N, C-alpha and C positions, 0 to 999 in steps of 0.2 A: 797609819804609815807602816811601810815595810822596808826591808833592806836597810836596817839601821836608821830608819826615819827619812831616807832619801826619796822614797817613792810612795805615792798613795796606795792604799790597800787594794783599790780596784784597778791599779795600773795594768795588770796582766789581762784582765777582761777588756779594758780599753784598747790595748795593743792588738788582741785577737780580733776585735771589731774592725780596727783599721786594716789589718791584714786581709780580712774578708772583703772589705770594700775595694782594696787594691786588686785582688784576684778577680772580682766580679767586673770591675772596670776594664781590666785587660781582656776578659772574655767578650764583653760588649764591643769593645773597639775592634777586636779581631773578627767578630761576626760581621761588622760593617765592611771591613776590608774583604773578607771572604765572599760576601755577597757581590761586591763590585767585581771581584775576580771572576765569579761564576757568570755574571752578566757580560763581562768581556768575552768569555769563552762562548757564551750563547751567541753574541753578536758575530763573532768570527764564524761559528758554525752556520749561522743563518746566511751570512754573506757567501760562504762556499756553496751552500745548497742553492741559493739563487743563481749564482754563476753557472753551476752545473746544469740547472734547469734551462737557463737562457742560452748558454753557449756550448753545452755538451762537454764540459770539463771532465776529464778522466782522472784516474788515481795518480797519474804521473804529475799532474799539476799540483796535487796535494803534496806529493813527495818534494817537489821543488819549493813549494811554500814553506815546508818544514825546514829545509836547508836555509832559505833566505831569512826567515824569521829568527832562527837560532843564530845566524850570522849577525843580524842587526841587534838582537837582544841576547847575547851569550849568557847573561846572568839569570835568565828565565828558563827553567827546565821544562816548562809546560808546552813547548812548541815542537814536540816530537811528532813524527808522522802519525803514530797511534793516537796521541792526544788530539790531533786535528780531526781524526775520524770520530773520536768521542764527541768532539764539539759539534760535528754534524749531527750525531745521534741525539744529543740533548736538545738541539734546536728542532729536531723532528718530534721528540717525545713531549716537550713541555712548551707552552707559550712563554714569552719573555716575562710576563707578569708573575708567573709562578715563582720565579727566583726572588721576587720581592714580597709576595703575599703568602707563599706556602713554605712548608718546612724544608723543601729541597734546597731553598736558597740559604739555609742556615747550617748546612752540614758541609764538611770538607769535600774537596774535589774527588779524593779517593773513594769516599762513600758514594758519591754520585756515579762513579764508574762501576762500582759494585752493583748498584741498582740496574744500570744499563746491561751489564754482562749477565746477570743471574735472573733477571725478570723480564718477561715479555709483556705482561699485563700492566697497563698504565695505572690502574687503580691499586694494584699491589705495590708498585713502585712508590706511589704517594703514601700508602699505608706504612711501609717500612721507613720512608724518609721521616714521617712524623714520629714514629715509634723510636727511631734512632736518636732523634733530637730530644724528645721528651725524656728518654731513659738514659741518655748520655752514653750510647753504645760506641765502642771503638769499631773500626772497620772489620776486624776479625770477628767480633761479636755479631755485627750485622750480618756477615756472611753465614755464620753459624745459625742464626735465627731464620734466615731465608731457607737454608737447607732443611731445617726442622719444620718449616711451614708454620711458623708461629701465628701468622695472621689467620689461619684456618682454625686455630685452637682457642684463641682468646677474643676474637671479634674486633670491635671498633678500635681504631687507633686514637690516640689523644689528638685534640684539635686546638689546644690553647697555646700553640708554640709562640705566638706573638707576646704572650704575657709571661712566658716561662724562660728562665735562664738556667742552663746547666750549671750545676755546682762546679766551683773552681777545680775540684779534685776529681771530677768525672773523667772517664776515658775520652769522651768526645771533646770536652773542654781542653784537656791536655793536648789532644791532637790538633785542635784548632790553633792554639797559641804557639804550637811548634811546627805547624804545617810548612814544609819547605816551599810549596807553591806560593803561599802568602808572603814569605820572606823575599822570595825572588821577585814577586810582583811589585813589592815596595822598594826593590833594589837595596835590600838590607843584607847584603852578602858578607859584609865585614864583621862577622860575629866573633870578635877577638877572643872573648872568654871561652867560647865553645871550642875554638881552634886550639887555644892553649891547653884546654883540658884534653882534647884528642891527642895533641902532641905528647903530653905527659904520659897518657895511657899507652900510646904506641911505643914510647921509649921504654916503658916498663915491660911491655910485652916482648919487645925485641931482646932485652936483657934476659928475660926468662927463657926464650927459645934458645938463645946462645948458651945458656947455662945447662941446657939439656945435653949438650955435647955433640959428638960426631953424628952426622946424619940429619941434623935439624938446621933449618935456616929461616930467617925472616925474609919474606919475599917483597912485601911492599904494602902500601895502603892507597886508598882512593884510586885504585887501578881502573882505568877507563877501557871499556870495550863496546863495540858496536854490534848490535844484532838486528840485521835487516832494516837498517836505517834508524834504529832507536838507541839512545845512549843509556848505558848502565855503568854503575860504579860500585866496586867492592871496597869496603872500608879497609880490610886487611886480609891477608892470607898467610897462613903458616904452612910450610912445606917440609916434608921429610923425604930424604933421599935414601932409598932402600937398595943396598948393593946386592946384585945377583951375578951369577957367573956370566961374564961376557957382556953384561948390560946393566945400566942403572936407570931406574925409573923415578920420575919426580911425581909424587902424589900431591896434588893441589887441593886444598880443602879450606873452607871458611870456618875457622875455629869457632865452636859453640854456636854456629849459625849466625854470628854477629856480622851481618852484611846488610846493606840496603841498596835498593836500585833507584837511580835518579829519576826513572820514568814515573813510578807511582809511589816511591818512598818505602816500598815494602818488598818482602821476598826473602826466601832462604835459599842460598845457593847449595845445591846438593854437592856432596863431595864427588870430585871427578878425577879420573886418572888420566894424566897427560903423558903420552909417550915421549 
């Protein structure tokens, strides 16, 4: 017994075992939901392709689809115009069965879009999908390995993805269980704990900026802007007003690069100067 005889000696090991089980169950459950989401995206892409082939639909119809789908499902950020075009591309690149039987159905949507954007060869796409799943790569690591042409240096990719489960602390597993597309797909938008944490962090940041004195201001958070039909959100921005003779300029920057885009969930906003 330990802790003054209150707990068995092996309690810590038992607790760690249960924690591992919980984490693995979360990843397994998220994988199932993620696959269903990818299948939905494939079905939408296939339906668009079929209509375009049969009726000659142009890009304007896709633009309207994006508007109408986002109006009907405002909690789902996956229905931007760009994402609808990605859905068309994945329906062209893979058969539907691939998202059930192959590794591409086990990685997050953001990983899939990287494969579409950076690779033209279908065999290479499948190689990197399997490698990303087996090794638990984050999206940034996947992009890096593609740039370095890893497939040409080490040969065959792993193929036992159906028996393999990424460890709970791998980058891929963490991105899966936190993927905003999965949360939105399940309509789990009321993440109170996360919002409370964000509110507390933003309150502290605001106080810090105000303490810097004259010339500094807290501008806002979750700022929405539209770029050619796609929705983006900046978590926060800090601004500094620099007095100059006869004119004042507002420098808008995303402090420490801490921003994310609602379209793909990634991105660093470059500091920009706003007249």
